[in-house]
VEXDO-446945 format. One record per residue (C-alpha): x, y, z. Coordinates in steps of 0.5 Angstrom, whole numbers, padded with zeros to 4 digits, always signed. Example, Ala and Ser with C-alpha at 12.3 -4.5 7.8 and 13.67 -1.06 7.14 Angstrom:
residues 2
+0025-0009+0016/+0027-0002+0014/
***
This chain:
residues 653
-0033-0009-0046/-0036-0012-0052/-0039-0007-0057/-0046-0010-0056/-0047-0005-0051/-0045+0001-0054/-0049+0007-0052/-0048+0015-0052/-0046+0018-0046/-0052+0021-0043/-0057+0016-0046/-0063+0015-0041/-0063+0008-0038/-0068+0008-0032/-0073+0013-0029/-0076+0012-0022/-0083+0010-0022/-0088+0013-0017/-0088+0007-0012/-0080+0008-0012/-0080+0015-0011/-0086+0014-0005/-0082+0009-0002/-0075+0012-0002/-0072+0013+0005/-0070+0020+0003/-0078+0022+0001/-0079+0020+0008/-0074+0025+0010/-0077+0030+0006/-0084+0029+0009/-0081+0030+0016/-0077+0036+0014/-0084+0039+0011/-0087+0038+0018/-0081+0043+0021/-0082+0048+0016/-0077+0046+0011/-0081+0046+0004/-0076+0042-0001/-0080+0039-0007/-0075+0036-0011/-0068+0033-0010/-0065+0039-0012/-0069+0043-0007/-0066+0039-0002/-0059+0039-0004/-0059+0046-0004/-0062+0047+0003/-0057+0042+0005/-0051+0046+0003/-0053+0053+0004/-0056+0052+0011/-0051+0047+0013/-0052+0047+0021/-0059+0046+0020/-0058+0040+0015/-0053+0036+0020/-0057+0038+0026/-0063+0035+0022/-0059+0029+0021/-0058+0028+0028/-0065+0029+0030/-0068+0025+0024/-0064+0018+0026/-0065+0019+0033/-0057+0018+0034/-0055+0015+0040/-0052+0020+0045/-0052+0027+0048/-0053+0032+0043/-0052+0037+0048/-0054+0045+0047/-0048+0047+0044/-0048+0050+0036/-0047+0045+0030/-0041+0048+0029/-0036+0053+0032/-0029+0056+0029/-0027+0054+0022/-0028+0055+0016/-0025+0048+0015/-0023+0043+0020/-0015+0044+0018/-0017+0052+0021/-0020+0049+0028/-0027+0048+0026/-0031+0043+0031/-0037+0040+0030/-0042+0039+0035/-0038+0042+0041/-0041+0039+0047/-0044+0033+0044/-0042+0026+0046/-0043+0019+0043/-0040+0012+0041/-0040+0009+0034/-0041+0002+0037/-0047+0004+0041/-0050+0006+0035/-0048+0000+0031/-0051-0005+0036/-0057-0001+0038/-0061-0006+0034/-0059-0012+0039/-0064-0009+0044/-0069-0007+0039/-0069-0013+0034/-0065-0018+0037/-0066-0024+0033/-0066-0020+0026/-0059-0022+0022/-0054-0017+0023/-0048-0021+0019/-0048-0026+0014/-0041-0029+0013/-0038-0033+0007/-0031-0035+0004/-0028-0037-0002/-0027-0044+0001/-0034-0045+0003/-0034-0042+0010/-0041-0040+0012/-0043-0036+0019/-0049-0032+0021/-0050-0028+0027/-0056-0024+0030/-0056-0017+0033/-0056-0020+0040/-0050-0025+0038/-0046-0020+0035/-0047-0016+0041/-0045-0021+0046/-0039-0023+0042/-0037-0015+0042/-0038-0015+0050/-0033-0021+0051/-0028-0019+0046/-0029-0012+0049/-0027-0015+0056/-0021-0018+0054/-0018-0012+0051/-0020-0008+0057/-0016-0013+0061/-0010-0012+0056/-0010-0005+0058/-0014-0002+0052/-0017+0004+0054/-0020+0011+0051/-0015+0013+0046/-0010+0007+0045/-0009+0004+0038/-0011-0003+0036/-0009-0005+0030/-0011-0011+0026/-0008-0015+0020/-0014-0019+0018/-0019-0021+0012/-0026-0019+0012/-0029-0024+0017/-0033-0023+0023/-0028-0023+0028/-0025-0017+0025/-0032-0013+0026/-0032-0016+0033/-0026-0013+0035/-0027-0007+0031/-0033-0005+0035/-0030-0008+0042/-0025-0003+0040/-0029+0003+0039/-0034+0001+0045/-0028+0003+0049/-0026+0009+0046/-0020+0006+0043/-0018+0008+0036/-0018+0002+0030/-0014+0001+0024/-0013-0005+0019/-0010-0008+0014/-0011-0014+0009/-0007-0020+0010/-0005-0019+0003/-0001-0013+0005/+0007-0014+0005/+0010-0013+0012/+0014-0006+0010/+0007-0004+0007/+0004-0005+0014/+0009-0003+0018/+0009+0004+0014/+0002+0005+0017/+0002+0002+0024/+0008+0004+0026/+0006+0011+0025/+0001+0011+0030/+0004+0007+0036/-0001+0001+0037/-0002-0002+0044/-0005-0009+0041/-0004-0012+0034/-0010-0017+0032/-0007-0022+0026/-0009-0028+0023/-0005-0034+0021/-0006-0034+0014/-0011-0033+0009/-0014-0036+0002/-0015-0033-0005/-0016-0036-0011/-0015-0043-0009/-0009-0042-0006/-0007-0041+0002/-0002-0036+0004/+0001-0037+0011/+0003-0030+0014/+0005-0032+0021/+0012-0030+0019/+0010-0023+0017/+0006-0023+0023/+0012-0024+0027/+0016-0018+0023/+0010-0013+0024/+0010-0015+0031/+0018-0014+0032/+0017-0007+0028/+0012-0005+0033/+0015-0004+0040/+0009-0001+0044/+0005-0007+0043/+0003-0010+0050/+0000-0016+0046/-0001-0020+0039/-0007-0023+0039/-0007-0029+0034/-0013-0031+0030/-0012-0038+0028/-0016-0037+0021/-0013-0042+0016/-0011-0047+0021/-0015-0048+0028/-0009-0051+0031/-0004-0045+0030/-0001-0042+0036/+0002-0035+0037/+0009-0039+0038/+0015-0035+0036/+0011-0028+0037/+0014-0023+0043/+0008-0022+0046/+0003-0027+0043/-0003-0030+0045/-0009-0034+0042/-0015-0030+0040/-0019-0036+0044/-0015-0034+0050/-0017-0027+0051/-0020-0026+0058/-0027-0025+0056/-0032-0030+0059/-0038-0028+0063/-0039-0021+0060/-0046-0020+0057/-0047-0012+0058/-0043-0006+0055/-0041+0000+0058/-0040+0004+0052/-0035+0010+0053/-0038+0016+0051/-0033+0021+0047/-0033+0027+0044/-0036+0028+0037/-0029+0029+0034/-0026+0023+0038/-0022+0019+0034/-0025+0013+0031/-0021+0010+0026/-0014+0011+0022/-0015+0010+0015/-0009+0011+0010/-0008+0014+0003/-0006+0009-0002/+0002+0010+0000/+0004+0009-0008/+0009+0015-0007/+0012+0016+0000/+0009+0014+0007/+0002+0013+0007/-0002+0019+0010/-0005+0017+0017/-0012+0020+0016/-0016+0020+0023/-0024+0020+0023/-0028+0022+0029/-0034+0018+0032/-0039+0023+0030/-0037+0025+0023/-0037+0018+0021/-0044+0016+0024/-0048+0022+0021/-0045+0021+0014/-0046+0014+0014/-0053+0014+0016/-0054+0020+0011/-0051+0016+0005/-0053+0009+0006/-0060+0011+0008/-0061+0017+0003/-0057+0015-0003/-0056+0008-0003/-0063+0007+0000/-0061+0002+0005/-0064+0000+0011/-0068-0005+0016/-0070-0011+0012/-0064-0010+0007/-0058-0015+0005/-0052-0010+0004/-0046-0013+0001/-0040-0009-0002/-0034-0013-0005/-0028-0010-0001/-0022-0012+0004/-0020-0009+0011/-0015-0005+0007/-0020-0001+0003/-0025+0005+0006/-0031+0001+0003/-0030-0004+0009/-0031+0002+0013/-0037+0004+0009/-0040-0004+0009/-0040-0004+0016/-0044+0002+0017/-0050-0002+0014/-0051-0004+0022/-0052+0004+0023/-0058+0003+0019/-0060-0003+0021/-0059-0008+0015/-0056-0015+0015/-0049-0014+0012/-0045-0019+0008/-0038-0020+0009/-0034-0024+0004/-0027-0027+0004/-0024-0029-0002/-0023-0028-0009/-0028-0025-0013/-0030-0031-0017/-0037-0030-0018/-0040-0025-0014/-0047-0025-0018/-0048-0032-0015/-0046-0030-0008/-0051-0024-0009/-0057-0029-0011/-0055-0034-0006/-0056-0029+0000/-0062-0025-0002/-0057-0019-0003/-0062-0013-0004/-0056-0008-0005/-0049-0010-0008/-0043-0006-0009/-0037-0008-0013/-0031-0004-0016/-0033-0001-0023/-0027-0006-0026/-0031-0012-0024/-0037-0010-0028/-0033-0008-0034/-0030-0015-0033/-0037-0019-0033/-0039-0015-0039/-0032-0017-0043/-0033-0024-0041/-0040-0024-0044/-0044-0026-0037/-0051-0025-0037/-0052-0025-0029/-0060-0024-0030/-0061-0030-0034/-0056-0034-0030/-0058-0033-0023/-0065-0031-0019/-0063-0024-0017/-0070-0022-0016/-0068-0019-0009/-0063-0014-0012/-0066-0007-0012/-0059-0003-0013/-0052-0004-0015/-0046+0000-0013/-0040+0002-0017/-0034+0005-0015/-0026+0005-0015/-0026+0008-0022/-0031+0012-0027/-0035+0007-0030/-0036+0008-0037/-0043+0009-0041/-0042+0002-0044/-0042-0001-0037/-0048+0002-0035/-0052+0000-0041/-0049-0007-0039/-0052-0007-0032/-0059-0006-0035/-0059-0011-0041/-0056-0016-0037/-0057-0016-0029/-0064-0012-0029/-0068-0007-0032/-0071-0005-0025/-0066-0003-0021/-0062+0003-0019/-0054+0003-0021/-0051+0008-0016/-0044+0010-0019/-0041+0013-0013/-0035+0017-0013/-0031+0020-0006/-0025+0017-0003/-0021+0015+0003/-0020+0022+0006/-0028+0023+0007/-0029+0015+0008/-0036+0016+0003/-0038+0018-0003/-0039+0026-0005/-0043+0025-0011/-0047+0019-0012/-0054+0016-0013/-0061+0018-0012/-0067+0014-0012/-0071+0020-0014/-0067+0022-0020/-0067+0019-0027/-0061+0015-0029/-0056+0017-0036/-0051+0012-0038/-0044+0015-0036/-0047+0020-0031/-0047+0020-0024/-0054+0022-0022/-0052+0028-0017/-0048+0031-0011/-0049+0028-0005/-0053+0032+0001/-0049+0036+0005/-0043+0036+0000/-0042+0042-0004/-0038+0039-0010/-0037+0044-0015/-0032+0044-0021/-0027+0050-0021/-0024+0053-0028/-0017+0055-0029/-0019+0062-0025/-0021+0058-0019/-0028+0060-0020/-0034+0055-0021/-0036+0053-0028/-0042+0049-0030/-0042+0044-0036/-0034+0044-0037/-0029+0040-0034/-0026+0043-0028/-0022+0041-0021/-0027+0038-0016/-0027+0042-0010/-0032+0042-0004/-0033+0049-0002/-0037+0047+0005/-0034+0043+0010/-0037+0036+0012/-0037+0033+0018/-0033+0026+0016/-0027+0031+0013/-0021+0028+0017/-0021+0031+0024/-0013+0031+0023/-0007+0027+0021/-0004+0023+0026/+0003+0026+0028/+0001+0032+0024/+0001+0037+0030/+0002+0043+0026/-0003+0041+0021/+0002+0043+0015/+0001+0036+0012/-0007+0036+0012/-0007+0043+0009/-0002+0041+0004/-0006+0035+0002/-0013+0039+0000/-0012+0046+0002/-0006+0049-0002/-0009+0050-0008/-0015+0054-0006/-0014+0056+0001/-0021+0055+0005/-0023+0050-0001/-0022+0042-0001/-0019+0040-0007/-0020+0033-0008/-0015+0032-0014/-0020+0029-0019/-0023+0032-0026/-0031+0033-0026/-0036+0036-0030/-0042+0038-0026/-0048+0038-0031/-0053+0044-0031/-0058+0039-0028/-0053+0037-0022/-0051+0031-0025/-0044+0029-0025/-0038+0026-0030/-0032+0024-0027/-0026+0024-0031/-0020+0021-0027/-0014+0024-0023/-0013+0031-0025/-0006+0030-0024/-0005+0025-0029/-0009+0029-0034/-0008+0028-0042/-0006+0035-0044/-0005+0035-0052/-0004+0042-0055/-0008+0045-0050/-0014+0040-0051/-0015+0037-0044/-0018+0030-0043/-0019+0025-0037/-0016+0018-0037/-0023+0015-0036/-0025+0017-0043/-0019+0014-0046/-0020+0007-0043/-0027+0007-0045/-0024+0007-0052/-0018+0002-0051/-0022-0003-0047/-0028-0004-0051/-0023-0008-0056/-0024-0015-0055/-0016-0016-0055/-0015-0012-0049/-0016-0013-0042/-0013-0007-0039/-0009-0001-0040/-0006+0005-0038/-0004+0012-0041/+0001+0017-0039/+0002+0024-0042/+0010+0025-0040/+0009+0032-0041/+0011+0038-0036/+0009+0045-0035/+0010+0049-0041/+0013+0043-0045/+0009+0037-0049/+0012+0030-0048/+0010+0024-0051/+0003+0020-0050/+0004+0013-0048/-0001+0007-0048/+0001+0001-0045/-0004-0005-0046/-0005-0012-0043/-0007-0017-0048/-0013-0022-0047/-0011-0029-0047/-0009-0031-0054/-0008-0024-0057/-0002-0020-0059/+0000-0013-0061/+0000-0014-0069/+0001-0008-0073/-0007-0009-0075/-0009-0008-0068/-0005-0002-0067/-0007+0001-0073/-0015+0000-0071/-0013+0003-0064/-0010+0009-0067/-0016+0010-0072/-0021+0009-0066/-0018+0014-0061/-0017+0019-0067/-0025+0018-0069/-0027+0018-0061/-0023+0023-0058/-0019+0027-0062/-0013+0027-0067/-0008+0030-0061/-0010+0024-0057/-0007+0018-0062/-0001+0015-0058/+0006+0016-0060/+0007+0009-0058/+0003+0003-0056/+0007-0002-0052/+0004-0009-0049/+0006-0011-0042/+0004-0017-0038/+0000-0013-0033/-0002-0006-0031/+0000-0003-0024/-0005-0003-0019/-0006-0001-0012/-0008-0006-0007/-0015-0003-0007/-0015-0004-0015/-0013+0003-0017/-0009+0004-0023/-0002+0008-0021/-0002+0013-0027/+0001+0018-0023/+0007+0014-0020/+0008+0011-0027/+0008+0018-0030/+0014+0020-0025/+0018+0014-0027/+0017+0016-0034/+0020+0023-0033/+0026+0020-0029/+0024+0019-0022/+0027+0012-0019/+0022+0007-0019/+0023+0006-0011/+0022+0013-0010/+0016+0014-0015/+0012+0008-0012/+0012+0004-0006/+0012-0003-0008/+0009-0006-0001/+0002-0002-0003/+0002-0005-0010/-0002-0011-0012/+0003-0013-0017/+0009-0010-0016/+0013-0014-0021/+0010-0011-0027/+0014-0004-0025/+0020-0006-0029/+0016-0006-0036/+0015+0002-0035/+0022+0005-0036/+0024+0011-0039/
***
């Protein structure tokens, strides 16, 4: 980040015009509620109603969006209070995710559903009707392979249309989907897929990234060999049209799926909580948690979040830079639920601003590091490209510093909504994020999501306002996991979220909830810097350190344990041509002392060739902390779940 975009946290950057407020999809929902006796006059009114009258709110979401399915006559909830305690949403209701995602095939068949672009120049477009027909054919092929309700279909595929088609075909059958990106190593994939005993594996022969190609056929063979429950392995010849499934135990070619002559789909109606997909925790320590979400919870949550927070719907072109191994892929394809065009991109993030301009993207989502990298590179996207179609930018994956907010408004566009968005794989959504009804301030997430009763808990386990505390969710949300696979007792689920505060979801982040409902995320609560009793999130530290032009990335670790202060270690990845001189180290310490506190001046500063990150780009603060406290590397971190495992050798006690 350059110093050209310095701004104080909380500085006003954007305020919605009367026109923006009037045309916002959430405003239409508010008016719809007025006609039904719910008098919300502001976003805050609406949020408070949504988290106090929980049943009425989620019932209204079903009705407002006219969800395809049978609502039934039962209550919204029974049992509880949380899913781990036996809570069931909409008992008696039935629906199917794929039926809702493909409903526009009859309503607006000629509207564009998918635009695909690849780094190598690939380009395809599918209308809603064409997408429907592809799904119908693949669905028939999967059914002939014996796939039915409850069976698992796993995919080792990049972000390509075939991945979407196979997912929707799987969901339409009531089968369960799970995917990994082909940049995952075989052990990482096996750790995930073996837990759920799949019937079919769908895989590509290889992928391209940053100008290089990677043949994955040998890896596919290793994965197949480790999954004895497979009835078939379906190979997609993505890199090489002549690639064959030779050498695979039960291999067949994607083009040979028995799928011709099918142009209709009989969607399998399933209960609201029937498993839709299995996603996984990062797996950086221990075996990844197989998190199961249900059809109904995902449909309701993504309809709400995309429509009312991202303000995306018919006529929008929705893009998020992601892979199939990150929950943002699941969120991206949710754009079909609201009738938008989704842009699928496979490749390195070479120039996503150009991609947005070339495809008329109206809402663009990226990881926060992409925004900060664009700023540090001195980019001026608003001048370099025609981004006039762009109405909103989503930022997620890590906290976006205030300077990142300022850069977007100065260099991308002054009339768009920057939606900093925080949530997790666990709920497959963001529970704090943007609103087109509210002003935006640098470094501040605008609001808590509708239906998400997010609070900050102090040391006494009670809500605090305008203070940093544990991020908790005190009322259930329908997209909370239905269960973890192979966790019949629910013990692993309970230990993951409900052990610290029984009946309350603890997410593992530090958050400050401001008096007006705005939120600031400070990073993981289990990697907090606690120096002399002064507690600070790592995001504050990174904001200061990564403002230096000489530094491209950083990691800060407090090695202290409960009741015992440790050392504060700063690792920096230097920009090309830079070196960690005594002068740079002294300037870093001065700036940290001034911007943070004297207690947070690091005991050591070390240059490293890279900062360890997960495959989805998150810094491995907790595993590195464990390594520095003496845990063996292979116990502290799963190399197969890392983007750059080779750098771990530079982090030793």
